[in-house]
Biotite code that builds the C-alpha atoms (Angstrom):
import biotite.structure as struc

atoms = struc.array([
    struc.Atom([-5.215, 35.795, -6.280], chain_id="A", res_id=1, res_name="MET", atom_name="CA", element="C"),
    struc.Atom([-5.122, 31.758, -7.039], chain_id="A", res_id=2, res_name="LEU", atom_name="CA", element="C"),
    struc.Atom([-6.241, 32.823, -10.388], chain_id="A", res_id=3, res_name="ASN", atom_name="CA", element="C"),
    struc.Atom([-3.529, 35.071, -11.032], chain_id="A", res_id=4, res_name="THR", atom_name="CA", element="C"),
    struc.Atom([-0.965, 33.076, -9.882], chain_id="A", res_id=5, res_name="LEU", atom_name="CA", element="C"),
    struc.Atom([-1.868, 30.483, -11.889], chain_id="A", res_id=6, res_name="ILE", atom_name="CA", element="C"),
    struc.Atom([-1.819, 32.869, -14.900], chain_id="A", res_id=7, res_name="ASN", atom_name="CA", element="C"),
    struc.Atom([1.537, 33.992, -14.070], chain_id="A", res_id=8, res_name="MET", atom_name="CA", element="C"),
    struc.Atom([3.112, 30.094, -14.180], chain_id="A", res_id=9, res_name="ILE", atom_name="CA", element="C"),
    struc.Atom([0.729, 28.921, -17.152], chain_id="A", res_id=10, res_name="TYR", atom_name="CA", element="C"),
    struc.Atom([-0.055, 32.201, -18.898], chain_id="A", res_id=11, res_name="PRO", atom_name="CA", element="C"),
    struc.Atom([-3.418, 31.857, -21.357], chain_id="A", res_id=12, res_name="PRO", atom_name="CA", element="C"),
    struc.Atom([-2.709, 31.422, -24.728], chain_id="A", res_id=13, res_name="ARG", atom_name="CA", element="C"),
    struc.Atom([-4.643, 31.982, -28.050], chain_id="A", res_id=14, res_name="CYS", atom_name="CA", element="C"),
    struc.Atom([-6.620, 29.050, -29.368], chain_id="A", res_id=15, res_name="ILE", atom_name="CA", element="C"),
    struc.Atom([-5.507, 29.522, -32.982], chain_id="A", res_id=16, res_name="ILE", atom_name="CA", element="C"),
    struc.Atom([-1.950, 30.510, -32.818], chain_id="A", res_id=17, res_name="CYS", atom_name="CA", element="C"),
    struc.Atom([-1.106, 29.524, -29.533], chain_id="A", res_id=18, res_name="ASP", atom_name="CA", element="C"),
    struc.Atom([0.710, 33.076, -28.300], chain_id="A", res_id=19, res_name="SER", atom_name="CA", element="C"),
    struc.Atom([0.514, 34.358, -24.712], chain_id="A", res_id=20, res_name="VAL", atom_name="CA", element="C"),
    struc.Atom([-2.362, 36.385, -24.065], chain_id="A", res_id=21, res_name="LEU", atom_name="CA", element="C"),
    struc.Atom([-1.636, 39.893, -22.674], chain_id="A", res_id=22, res_name="LYS", atom_name="CA", element="C"),
    struc.Atom([-3.905, 40.996, -19.728], chain_id="A", res_id=23, res_name="VAL", atom_name="CA", element="C"),
    struc.Atom([-7.266, 41.456, -20.658], chain_id="A", res_id=24, res_name="GLY", atom_name="CA", element="C"),
    struc.Atom([-7.061, 39.285, -23.976], chain_id="A", res_id=25, res_name="GLU", atom_name="CA", element="C"),
    struc.Atom([-9.367, 36.477, -23.808], chain_id="A", res_id=26, res_name="LYS", atom_name="CA", element="C"),
    struc.Atom([-9.168, 33.094, -26.373], chain_id="A", res_id=27, res_name="MET", atom_name="CA", element="C"),
    struc.Atom([-7.843, 35.156, -29.070], chain_id="A", res_id=28, res_name="LEU", atom_name="CA", element="C"),
    struc.Atom([-4.585, 37.641, -29.856], chain_id="A", res_id=29, res_name="CYS", atom_name="CA", element="C"),
    struc.Atom([-5.611, 40.372, -31.867], chain_id="A", res_id=30, res_name="PRO", atom_name="CA", element="C"),
    struc.Atom([-4.529, 38.848, -35.031], chain_id="A", res_id=31, res_name="ASP", atom_name="CA", element="C"),
    struc.Atom([-6.246, 36.151, -34.965], chain_id="A", res_id=32, res_name="CYS", atom_name="CA", element="C"),
    struc.Atom([-9.503, 37.579, -33.786], chain_id="A", res_id=33, res_name="ARG", atom_name="CA", element="C"),
    struc.Atom([-11.195, 37.597, -37.396], chain_id="A", res_id=34, res_name="ASP", atom_name="CA", element="C"),
    struc.Atom([-9.992, 34.125, -38.196], chain_id="A", res_id=35, res_name="LYS", atom_name="CA", element="C"),
    struc.Atom([-12.758, 32.115, -36.637], chain_id="A", res_id=36, res_name="LEU", atom_name="CA", element="C"),
    struc.Atom([-15.007, 31.407, -39.155], chain_id="A", res_id=37, res_name="THR", atom_name="CA", element="C"),
    struc.Atom([-18.902, 30.983, -37.982], chain_id="A", res_id=38, res_name="TYR", atom_name="CA", element="C"),
    struc.Atom([-21.701, 28.665, -39.056], chain_id="A", res_id=39, res_name="ILE", atom_name="CA", element="C"),
    struc.Atom([-23.756, 30.692, -40.737], chain_id="A", res_id=40, res_name="GLU", atom_name="CA", element="C"),
    struc.Atom([-27.761, 30.622, -41.839], chain_id="A", res_id=41, res_name="GLU", atom_name="CA", element="C"),
    struc.Atom([-29.503, 28.996, -43.396], chain_id="A", res_id=42, res_name="PRO", atom_name="CA", element="C"),
    struc.Atom([-28.449, 25.527, -42.296], chain_id="A", res_id=43, res_name="THR", atom_name="CA", element="C"),
    struc.Atom([-29.833, 22.331, -42.717], chain_id="A", res_id=44, res_name="CYS", atom_name="CA", element="C"),
    struc.Atom([-32.719, 21.385, -39.951], chain_id="A", res_id=45, res_name="VAL", atom_name="CA", element="C"),
    struc.Atom([-31.235, 17.996, -39.178], chain_id="A", res_id=46, res_name="CYS", atom_name="CA", element="C"),
    struc.Atom([-27.406, 18.303, -38.625], chain_id="A", res_id=47, res_name="CYS", atom_name="CA", element="C"),
    struc.Atom([-26.682, 22.355, -38.955], chain_id="A", res_id=48, res_name="GLY", atom_name="CA", element="C"),
    struc.Atom([-24.670, 22.437, -41.948], chain_id="A", res_id=49, res_name="ARG", atom_name="CA", element="C"),
    struc.Atom([-24.678, 25.342, -43.816], chain_id="A", res_id=50, res_name="GLU", atom_name="CA", element="C"),
    struc.Atom([-26.945, 25.017, -47.008], chain_id="A", res_id=51, res_name="ILE", atom_name="CA", element="C"),
    struc.Atom([-28.281, 27.059, -50.201], chain_id="A", res_id=52, res_name="GLN", atom_name="CA", element="C"),
    struc.Atom([-31.041, 29.715, -49.901], chain_id="A", res_id=53, res_name="ASP", atom_name="CA", element="C"),
    struc.Atom([-33.691, 27.196, -51.466], chain_id="A", res_id=54, res_name="ASP", atom_name="CA", element="C"),
    struc.Atom([-32.582, 23.959, -49.042], chain_id="A", res_id=55, res_name="GLU", atom_name="CA", element="C"),
    struc.Atom([-34.287, 22.367, -46.062], chain_id="A", res_id=56, res_name="GLU", atom_name="CA", element="C"),
    struc.Atom([-32.067, 19.762, -45.860], chain_id="A", res_id=57, res_name="PHE", atom_name="CA", element="C"),
    struc.Atom([-28.177, 19.117, -46.870], chain_id="A", res_id=58, res_name="CYS", atom_name="CA", element="C"),
    struc.Atom([-27.471, 16.090, -49.127], chain_id="A", res_id=59, res_name="GLU", atom_name="CA", element="C"),
    struc.Atom([-26.395, 13.695, -46.544], chain_id="A", res_id=60, res_name="ASN", atom_name="CA", element="C"),
    struc.Atom([-29.544, 14.306, -44.298], chain_id="A", res_id=61, res_name="CYS", atom_name="CA", element="C"),
    struc.Atom([-32.428, 14.489, -46.888], chain_id="A", res_id=62, res_name="VAL", atom_name="CA", element="C"),
    struc.Atom([-34.588, 11.494, -47.285], chain_id="A", res_id=63, res_name="GLY", atom_name="CA", element="C"),
    struc.Atom([-33.391, 9.883, -44.135], chain_id="A", res_id=64, res_name="ARG", atom_name="CA", element="C"),
    struc.Atom([-34.856, 9.159, -40.954], chain_id="A", res_id=65, res_name="VAL", atom_name="CA", element="C"),
    struc.Atom([-31.849, 10.269, -38.309], chain_id="A", res_id=66, res_name="LEU", atom_name="CA", element="C"),
    struc.Atom([-31.934, 8.684, -34.457], chain_id="A", res_id=67, res_name="PRO", atom_name="CA", element="C"),
    struc.Atom([-31.555, 12.410, -33.282], chain_id="A", res_id=68, res_name="TYR", atom_name="CA", element="C"),
    struc.Atom([-33.720, 15.340, -33.854], chain_id="A", res_id=69, res_name="ASP", atom_name="CA", element="C"),
    struc.Atom([-31.717, 17.760, -34.664], chain_id="A", res_id=70, res_name="CYS", atom_name="CA", element="C"),
    struc.Atom([-28.004, 19.313, -33.918], chain_id="A", res_id=71, res_name="GLY", atom_name="CA", element="C"),
    struc.Atom([-26.169, 22.209, -34.567], chain_id="A", res_id=72, res_name="LYS", atom_name="CA", element="C"),
    struc.Atom([-22.108, 23.266, -34.788], chain_id="A", res_id=73, res_name="SER", atom_name="CA", element="C"),
    struc.Atom([-20.505, 26.621, -34.336], chain_id="A", res_id=74, res_name="VAL", atom_name="CA", element="C"),
    struc.Atom([-17.306, 26.777, -36.399], chain_id="A", res_id=75, res_name="LEU", atom_name="CA", element="C"),
    struc.Atom([-16.240, 25.734, -39.586], chain_id="A", res_id=76, res_name="LEU", atom_name="CA", element="C"),
    struc.Atom([-13.438, 23.159, -39.294], chain_id="A", res_id=77, res_name="TYR", atom_name="CA", element="C"),
    struc.Atom([-11.143, 25.289, -41.609], chain_id="A", res_id=78, res_name="ASP", atom_name="CA", element="C"),
    struc.Atom([-7.265, 25.033, -41.290], chain_id="A", res_id=79, res_name="GLU", atom_name="CA", element="C"),
    struc.Atom([-7.494, 27.563, -38.201], chain_id="A", res_id=80, res_name="ASN", atom_name="CA", element="C"),
    struc.Atom([-9.643, 25.219, -36.190], chain_id="A", res_id=81, res_name="MET", atom_name="CA", element="C"),
    struc.Atom([-7.680, 21.866, -37.425], chain_id="A", res_id=82, res_name="LYS", atom_name="CA", element="C"),
    struc.Atom([-4.458, 23.453, -35.874], chain_id="A", res_id=83, res_name="ASN", atom_name="CA", element="C"),
    struc.Atom([-6.505, 24.479, -32.948], chain_id="A", res_id=84, res_name="SER", atom_name="CA", element="C"),
    struc.Atom([-8.164, 21.163, -32.207], chain_id="A", res_id=85, res_name="VAL", atom_name="CA", element="C"),
    struc.Atom([-5.233, 19.372, -32.627], chain_id="A", res_id=86, res_name="SER", atom_name="CA", element="C"),
    struc.Atom([-3.394, 20.643, -30.268], chain_id="A", res_id=87, res_name="LYS", atom_name="CA", element="C"),
    struc.Atom([-6.191, 20.345, -27.892], chain_id="A", res_id=88, res_name="PHE", atom_name="CA", element="C"),
    struc.Atom([-6.501, 16.644, -28.832], chain_id="A", res_id=89, res_name="LYS", atom_name="CA", element="C"),
    struc.Atom([-2.985, 15.537, -29.204], chain_id="A", res_id=90, res_name="TYR", atom_name="CA", element="C"),
    struc.Atom([-0.803, 18.156, -27.391], chain_id="A", res_id=91, res_name="HIS", atom_name="CA", element="C"),
    struc.Atom([-2.357, 18.574, -24.013], chain_id="A", res_id=92, res_name="GLY", atom_name="CA", element="C"),
    struc.Atom([-3.885, 21.809, -24.685], chain_id="A", res_id=93, res_name="ARG", atom_name="CA", element="C"),
    struc.Atom([-6.749, 21.101, -21.955], chain_id="A", res_id=94, res_name="GLN", atom_name="CA", element="C"),
    struc.Atom([-7.275, 24.500, -21.020], chain_id="A", res_id=95, res_name="GLU", atom_name="CA", element="C"),
    struc.Atom([-8.747, 25.389, -24.775], chain_id="A", res_id=96, res_name="PHE", atom_name="CA", element="C"),
    struc.Atom([-11.907, 23.443, -23.642], chain_id="A", res_id=97, res_name="ALA", atom_name="CA", element="C"),
    struc.Atom([-12.702, 27.003, -21.638], chain_id="A", res_id=98, res_name="ILE", atom_name="CA", element="C"),
    struc.Atom([-12.501, 28.958, -24.617], chain_id="A", res_id=99, res_name="SER", atom_name="CA", element="C"),
    struc.Atom([-14.529, 26.431, -26.900], chain_id="A", res_id=100, res_name="TYR", atom_name="CA", element="C"),
    struc.Atom([-17.205, 26.100, -24.607], chain_id="A", res_id=101, res_name="ALA", atom_name="CA", element="C"),
    struc.Atom([-17.625, 29.822, -24.207], chain_id="A", res_id=102, res_name="LYS", atom_name="CA", element="C"),
    struc.Atom([-17.307, 30.220, -27.867], chain_id="A", res_id=103, res_name="ILE", atom_name="CA", element="C"),
    struc.Atom([-20.485, 27.686, -28.161], chain_id="A", res_id=104, res_name="ILE", atom_name="CA", element="C"),
    struc.Atom([-22.539, 29.072, -25.447], chain_id="A", res_id=105, res_name="TYR", atom_name="CA", element="C"),
    struc.Atom([-22.320, 32.675, -26.868], chain_id="A", res_id=106, res_name="ASP", atom_name="CA", element="C"),
    struc.Atom([-23.278, 31.329, -30.181], chain_id="A", res_id=107, res_name="ARG", atom_name="CA", element="C"),
    struc.Atom([-26.149, 28.553, -29.228], chain_id="A", res_id=108, res_name="LEU", atom_name="CA", element="C"),
    struc.Atom([-27.480, 30.196, -26.015], chain_id="A", res_id=109, res_name="TYR", atom_name="CA", element="C"),
    struc.Atom([-31.041, 30.936, -27.132], chain_id="A", res_id=110, res_name="ASP", atom_name="CA", element="C"),
    struc.Atom([-31.051, 27.672, -29.122], chain_id="A", res_id=111, res_name="TRP", atom_name="CA", element="C"),
    struc.Atom([-29.910, 25.642, -25.880], chain_id="A", res_id=112, res_name="ILE", atom_name="CA", element="C"),
    struc.Atom([-32.350, 27.234, -23.749], chain_id="A", res_id=113, res_name="SER", atom_name="CA", element="C"),
    struc.Atom([-35.117, 26.209, -25.816], chain_id="A", res_id=114, res_name="ASP", atom_name="CA", element="C"),
    struc.Atom([-34.499, 22.649, -25.829], chain_id="A", res_id=115, res_name="LEU", atom_name="CA", element="C"),
    struc.Atom([-34.724, 22.575, -21.899], chain_id="A", res_id=116, res_name="ASN", atom_name="CA", element="C"),
    struc.Atom([-32.196, 19.792, -21.832], chain_id="A", res_id=117, res_name="ALA", atom_name="CA", element="C"),
    struc.Atom([-31.687, 17.751, -18.779], chain_id="A", res_id=118, res_name="GLU", atom_name="CA", element="C"),
    struc.Atom([-28.308, 16.148, -19.494], chain_id="A", res_id=119, res_name="VAL", atom_name="CA", element="C"),
    struc.Atom([-25.148, 16.821, -21.338], chain_id="A", res_id=120, res_name="LEU", atom_name="CA", element="C"),
    struc.Atom([-23.486, 13.637, -22.700], chain_id="A", res_id=121, res_name="ILE", atom_name="CA", element="C"),
    struc.Atom([-19.723, 13.655, -24.083], chain_id="A", res_id=122, res_name="PRO", atom_name="CA", element="C"),
    struc.Atom([-19.468, 11.367, -27.002], chain_id="A", res_id=123, res_name="VAL", atom_name="CA", element="C"),
    struc.Atom([-17.268, 8.566, -25.289], chain_id="A", res_id=124, res_name="PRO", atom_name="CA", element="C"),
    struc.Atom([-13.265, 7.629, -25.787], chain_id="A", res_id=125, res_name="ALA", atom_name="CA", element="C"),
    struc.Atom([-12.108, 4.268, -26.058], chain_id="A", res_id=126, res_name="HIS", atom_name="CA", element="C"),
    struc.Atom([-10.254, 3.031, -22.875], chain_id="A", res_id=127, res_name="LYS", atom_name="CA", element="C"),
    struc.Atom([-6.991, 2.548, -24.840], chain_id="A", res_id=128, res_name="SER", atom_name="CA", element="C"),
    struc.Atom([-7.159, 6.107, -26.196], chain_id="A", res_id=129, res_name="ARG", atom_name="CA", element="C"),
    struc.Atom([-8.162, 7.573, -22.859], chain_id="A", res_id=130, res_name="LEU", atom_name="CA", element="C"),
    struc.Atom([-5.057, 6.008, -21.403], chain_id="A", res_id=131, res_name="LYS", atom_name="CA", element="C"),
    struc.Atom([-3.027, 7.350, -23.701], chain_id="A", res_id=132, res_name="LYS", atom_name="CA", element="C"),
    struc.Atom([-4.130, 10.763, -23.961], chain_id="A", res_id=133, res_name="ARG", atom_name="CA", element="C"),
    struc.Atom([-4.581, 11.126, -20.708], chain_id="A", res_id=134, res_name="GLY", atom_name="CA", element="C"),
    struc.Atom([-8.524, 13.231, -21.023], chain_id="A", res_id=135, res_name="TYR", atom_name="CA", element="C"),
    struc.Atom([-11.531, 13.077, -23.319], chain_id="A", res_id=136, res_name="ASN", atom_name="CA", element="C"),
    struc.Atom([-11.881, 16.280, -25.379], chain_id="A", res_id=137, res_name="GLN", atom_name="CA", element="C"),
    struc.Atom([-15.879, 15.707, -25.546], chain_id="A", res_id=138, res_name="ALA", atom_name="CA", element="C"),
    struc.Atom([-15.963, 15.292, -21.765], chain_id="A", res_id=139, res_name="ALA", atom_name="CA", element="C"),
    struc.Atom([-13.699, 18.708, -21.277], chain_id="A", res_id=140, res_name="LEU", atom_name="CA", element="C"),
    struc.Atom([-16.179, 20.678, -23.609], chain_id="A", res_id=141, res_name="ILE", atom_name="CA", element="C"),
    struc.Atom([-19.024, 19.239, -22.132], chain_id="A", res_id=142, res_name="ALA", atom_name="CA", element="C"),
    struc.Atom([-17.912, 19.890, -18.882], chain_id="A", res_id=143, res_name="SER", atom_name="CA", element="C"),
    struc.Atom([-17.019, 23.525, -19.384], chain_id="A", res_id=144, res_name="GLU", atom_name="CA", element="C"),
    struc.Atom([-20.424, 23.781, -21.061], chain_id="A", res_id=145, res_name="LEU", atom_name="CA", element="C"),
    struc.Atom([-22.297, 22.473, -18.352], chain_id="A", res_id=146, res_name="SER", atom_name="CA", element="C"),
    struc.Atom([-20.713, 25.620, -15.892], chain_id="A", res_id=147, res_name="LYS", atom_name="CA", element="C"),
    struc.Atom([-22.248, 27.878, -18.825], chain_id="A", res_id=148, res_name="LEU", atom_name="CA", element="C"),
    struc.Atom([-25.491, 26.458, -18.975], chain_id="A", res_id=149, res_name="THR", atom_name="CA", element="C"),
    struc.Atom([-26.034, 25.025, -15.858], chain_id="A", res_id=150, res_name="LYS", atom_name="CA", element="C"),
    struc.Atom([-27.134, 21.428, -17.726], chain_id="A", res_id=151, res_name="ILE", atom_name="CA", element="C"),
    struc.Atom([-25.667, 18.563, -15.675], chain_id="A", res_id=152, res_name="PRO", atom_name="CA", element="C"),
    struc.Atom([-23.490, 16.582, -17.711], chain_id="A", res_id=153, res_name="THR", atom_name="CA", element="C"),
    struc.Atom([-22.703, 12.788, -17.493], chain_id="A", res_id=154, res_name="ILE", atom_name="CA", element="C"),
    struc.Atom([-19.252, 12.042, -19.006], chain_id="A", res_id=155, res_name="ASP", atom_name="CA", element="C"),
    struc.Atom([-19.682, 8.565, -18.416], chain_id="A", res_id=156, res_name="ASP", atom_name="CA", element="C"),
    struc.Atom([-23.237, 7.477, -19.358], chain_id="A", res_id=157, res_name="PHE", atom_name="CA", element="C"),
    struc.Atom([-22.059, 5.964, -22.653], chain_id="A", res_id=158, res_name="LEU", atom_name="CA", element="C"),
    struc.Atom([-19.123, 3.692, -23.112], chain_id="A", res_id=159, res_name="ILE", atom_name="CA", element="C"),
    struc.Atom([-17.121, 3.111, -26.263], chain_id="A", res_id=160, res_name="ARG", atom_name="CA", element="C"),
    struc.Atom([-16.753, -0.664, -26.257], chain_id="A", res_id=161, res_name="THR", atom_name="CA", element="C"),
    struc.Atom([-14.975, -1.124, -30.011], chain_id="A", res_id=162, res_name="LYS", atom_name="CA", element="C"),
    struc.Atom([-11.710, 0.338, -30.616], chain_id="A", res_id=163, res_name="LYS", atom_name="CA", element="C"),
    struc.Atom([-11.926, 1.985, -33.885], chain_id="A", res_id=164, res_name="THR", atom_name="CA", element="C"),
    struc.Atom([-9.869, 3.402, -36.622], chain_id="A", res_id=165, res_name="GLU", atom_name="CA", element="C"),
    struc.Atom([-9.129, 7.010, -36.742], chain_id="A", res_id=166, res_name="ARG", atom_name="CA", element="C"),
    struc.Atom([-12.314, 8.735, -38.456], chain_id="A", res_id=167, res_name="GLN", atom_name="CA", element="C"),
    struc.Atom([-10.342, 11.257, -40.480], chain_id="A", res_id=168, res_name="LYS", atom_name="CA", element="C"),
    struc.Atom([-8.690, 8.547, -42.468], chain_id="A", res_id=169, res_name="GLU", atom_name="CA", element="C"),
    struc.Atom([-11.733, 6.916, -43.602], chain_id="A", res_id=170, res_name="LEU", atom_name="CA", element="C"),
    struc.Atom([-14.006, 7.612, -46.383], chain_id="A", res_id=171, res_name="ASN", atom_name="CA", element="C"),
    struc.Atom([-18.063, 8.024, -45.483], chain_id="A", res_id=172, res_name="ALA", atom_name="CA", element="C"),
    struc.Atom([-19.135, 4.729, -45.880], chain_id="A", res_id=173, res_name="GLU", atom_name="CA", element="C"),
    struc.Atom([-15.715, 3.399, -44.011], chain_id="A", res_id=174, res_name="GLU", atom_name="CA", element="C"),
    struc.Atom([-16.650, 5.601, -41.434], chain_id="A", res_id=175, res_name="ARG", atom_name="CA", element="C"),
    struc.Atom([-20.315, 4.329, -40.857], chain_id="A", res_id=176, res_name="ARG", atom_name="CA", element="C"),
    struc.Atom([-19.209, 0.513, -40.659], chain_id="A", res_id=177, res_name="ASN", atom_name="CA", element="C"),
    struc.Atom([-15.820, 1.521, -38.031], chain_id="A", res_id=178, res_name="ASN", atom_name="CA", element="C"),
    struc.Atom([-18.437, 2.632, -35.731], chain_id="A", res_id=179, res_name="LEU", atom_name="CA", element="C"),
    struc.Atom([-21.448, 0.652, -36.039], chain_id="A", res_id=180, res_name="SER", atom_name="CA", element="C"),
    struc.Atom([-21.861, -1.137, -32.434], chain_id="A", res_id=181, res_name="GLY", atom_name="CA", element="C"),
    struc.Atom([-19.284, 1.070, -31.031], chain_id="A", res_id=182, res_name="ALA", atom_name="CA", element="C"),
    struc.Atom([-21.075, 2.421, -27.999], chain_id="A", res_id=183, res_name="PHE", atom_name="CA", element="C"),
    struc.Atom([-23.096, 1.126, -25.393], chain_id="A", res_id=184, res_name="GLU", atom_name="CA", element="C"),
    struc.Atom([-24.896, 2.363, -22.246], chain_id="A", res_id=185, res_name="LEU", atom_name="CA", element="C"),
    struc.Atom([-22.565, 2.353, -19.087], chain_id="A", res_id=186, res_name="ASN", atom_name="CA", element="C"),
    struc.Atom([-23.714, -0.906, -17.406], chain_id="A", res_id=187, res_name="PRO", atom_name="CA", element="C"),
    struc.Atom([-23.989, 0.974, -14.341], chain_id="A", res_id=188, res_name="ILE", atom_name="CA", element="C"),
    struc.Atom([-26.824, 2.952, -15.805], chain_id="A", res_id=189, res_name="TYR", atom_name="CA", element="C"),
    struc.Atom([-28.581, 0.018, -17.756], chain_id="A", res_id=190, res_name="PHE", atom_name="CA", element="C"),
    struc.Atom([-29.833, -1.820, -14.446], chain_id="A", res_id=191, res_name="LYS", atom_name="CA", element="C"),
    struc.Atom([-31.091, 1.838, -12.742], chain_id="A", res_id=192, res_name="LYS", atom_name="CA", element="C"),
    struc.Atom([-33.129, 2.517, -16.356], chain_id="A", res_id=193, res_name="PHE", atom_name="CA", element="C"),
    struc.Atom([-34.214, -0.873, -16.747], chain_id="A", res_id=194, res_name="GLY", atom_name="CA", element="C"),
    struc.Atom([-36.251, -1.027, -13.764], chain_id="A", res_id=195, res_name="GLU", atom_name="CA", element="C"),
    struc.Atom([-37.284, 2.829, -13.842], chain_id="A", res_id=196, res_name="ASN", atom_name="CA", element="C"),
    struc.Atom([-38.098, 3.561, -16.925], chain_id="A", res_id=197, res_name="SER", atom_name="CA", element="C"),
    struc.Atom([-39.535, 6.648, -15.950], chain_id="A", res_id=198, res_name="GLU", atom_name="CA", element="C"),
    struc.Atom([-36.152, 8.113, -14.811], chain_id="A", res_id=199, res_name="GLU", atom_name="CA", element="C"),
    struc.Atom([-34.925, 8.080, -18.280], chain_id="A", res_id=200, res_name="ILE", atom_name="CA", element="C"),
    struc.Atom([-34.210, 11.789, -19.616], chain_id="A", res_id=201, res_name="PHE", atom_name="CA", element="C"),
    struc.Atom([-36.616, 13.239, -21.589], chain_id="A", res_id=202, res_name="GLY", atom_name="CA", element="C"),
    struc.Atom([-33.990, 15.200, -23.511], chain_id="A", res_id=203, res_name="SER", atom_name="CA", element="C"),
    struc.Atom([-30.458, 15.173, -23.616], chain_id="A", res_id=204, res_name="ALA", atom_name="CA", element="C"),
    struc.Atom([-27.654, 17.076, -25.943], chain_id="A", res_id=205, res_name="ILE", atom_name="CA", element="C"),
    struc.Atom([-24.666, 14.736, -27.301], chain_id="A", res_id=206, res_name="ILE", atom_name="CA", element="C"),
    struc.Atom([-21.688, 16.768, -27.046], chain_id="A", res_id=207, res_name="VAL", atom_name="CA", element="C"),
    struc.Atom([-18.438, 16.252, -29.288], chain_id="A", res_id=208, res_name="ASP", atom_name="CA", element="C"),
    struc.Atom([-15.663, 18.365, -30.760], chain_id="A", res_id=209, res_name="ASP", atom_name="CA", element="C"),
    struc.Atom([-15.786, 17.677, -34.473], chain_id="A", res_id=210, res_name="ILE", atom_name="CA", element="C"),
    struc.Atom([-19.084, 16.834, -36.717], chain_id="A", res_id=211, res_name="PHE", atom_name="CA", element="C"),
    struc.Atom([-18.034, 14.949, -40.574], chain_id="A", res_id=212, res_name="THR", atom_name="CA", element="C"),
    struc.Atom([-19.908, 12.718, -41.574], chain_id="A", res_id=213, res_name="THR", atom_name="CA", element="C"),
    struc.Atom([-22.635, 12.454, -38.672], chain_id="A", res_id=214, res_name="GLY", atom_name="CA", element="C"),
    struc.Atom([-21.613, 8.614, -38.307], chain_id="A", res_id=215, res_name="SER", atom_name="CA", element="C"),
    struc.Atom([-20.787, 9.039, -34.704], chain_id="A", res_id=216, res_name="THR", atom_name="CA", element="C"),
    struc.Atom([-23.494, 10.810, -33.546], chain_id="A", res_id=217, res_name="MET", atom_name="CA", element="C"),
    struc.Atom([-25.629, 8.285, -35.570], chain_id="A", res_id=218, res_name="GLU", atom_name="CA", element="C"),
    struc.Atom([-24.328, 5.657, -33.145], chain_id="A", res_id=219, res_name="GLU", atom_name="CA", element="C"),
    struc.Atom([-24.671, 7.533, -29.821], chain_id="A", res_id=220, res_name="CYS", atom_name="CA", element="C"),
    struc.Atom([-28.303, 8.810, -30.658], chain_id="A", res_id=221, res_name="ALA", atom_name="CA", element="C"),
    struc.Atom([-28.920, 5.451, -31.622], chain_id="A", res_id=222, res_name="SER", atom_name="CA", element="C"),
    struc.Atom([-27.777, 4.116, -28.085], chain_id="A", res_id=223, res_name="VAL", atom_name="CA", element="C"),
    struc.Atom([-30.083, 6.915, -26.329], chain_id="A", res_id=224, res_name="LEU", atom_name="CA", element="C"),
    struc.Atom([-33.231, 6.281, -28.502], chain_id="A", res_id=225, res_name="ARG", atom_name="CA", element="C"),
    struc.Atom([-33.234, 2.507, -27.732], chain_id="A", res_id=226, res_name="LYS", atom_name="CA", element="C"),
    struc.Atom([-33.001, 3.362, -23.848], chain_id="A", res_id=227, res_name="ILE", atom_name="CA", element="C"),
    struc.Atom([-36.235, 5.939, -24.369], chain_id="A", res_id=228, res_name="GLY", atom_name="CA", element="C"),
    struc.Atom([-34.683, 9.094, -24.197], chain_id="A", res_id=229, res_name="VAL", atom_name="CA", element="C"),
    struc.Atom([-37.188, 10.928, -26.413], chain_id="A", res_id=230, res_name="ARG", atom_name="CA", element="C"),
    struc.Atom([-35.699, 14.253, -27.416], chain_id="A", res_id=231, res_name="ASN", atom_name="CA", element="C"),
    struc.Atom([-32.171, 13.940, -28.750], chain_id="A", res_id=232, res_name="ILE", atom_name="CA", element="C"),
    struc.Atom([-29.958, 16.920, -29.786], chain_id="A", res_id=233, res_name="TYR", atom_name="CA", element="C"),
    struc.Atom([-25.866, 17.436, -30.186], chain_id="A", res_id=234, res_name="PHE", atom_name="CA", element="C"),
    struc.Atom([-23.848, 20.174, -30.373], chain_id="A", res_id=235, res_name="ILE", atom_name="CA", element="C"),
    struc.Atom([-20.368, 20.285, -31.729], chain_id="A", res_id=236, res_name="CYS", atom_name="CA", element="C"),
    struc.Atom([-17.723, 22.780, -31.838], chain_id="A", res_id=237, res_name="LEU", atom_name="CA", element="C"),
    struc.Atom([-16.767, 22.734, -35.677], chain_id="A", res_id=238, res_name="CYS", atom_name="CA", element="C"),
    struc.Atom([-18.334, 21.020, -38.930], chain_id="A", res_id=239, res_name="SER", atom_name="CA", element="C"),
    struc.Atom([-16.834, 20.351, -41.940], chain_id="A", res_id=240, res_name="THR", atom_name="CA", element="C"),
    struc.Atom([-18.058, 21.244, -45.513], chain_id="A", res_id=241, res_name="MET", atom_name="CA", element="C"),
    struc.Atom([-19.962, 18.316, -47.150], chain_id="A", res_id=242, res_name="ILE", atom_name="CA", element="C"),
])
């Protein structure tokens, strides 16, 4: 009854066109059901981007030693998802996180299960951006994904200590420099793990909304690697093309 009342006051909307969904419709209206472009195999064994059949790594990963083991994204960051994620991040559509997590779960259930991850760790937002926006979009997705996978999430495990420029406005090299040293382990966990190294997670999944150059994931994974997390993976809702 409570859910019915909430839906009457705040009816669910399509994550693509934002139209009000009719009873029985979930996530997408009939006109938008075919507008999601999924990442298809073959994909890079490191970052999960689509690659050619005769390749194993994408051009960004080949020959590199990365701080994470591997990761996957579910959808191509095309115009439809750009508009959707923009509403989610900048226009208060926090409820989209429920649909995003369901899309990730449905697509990556087997892969996630095989990882035996102990924790989901969302990419943190800087406190100034968090204050302005009111929420961390990665933490919302991680929280909803946690409900589906039963993997606990710790949304304050990493903190963003450096206020960076918006990544979408920078090229690949500028993005790497922009994020260098931007993340740290939250001090409240530093003392615990410093004294009890056996309690460090053996396997963790970093969660974010968009995978572009991979700089964000590399920086977050580097922090986890330094404190002794042995297996580090990541999941993103969307990925750009190379």
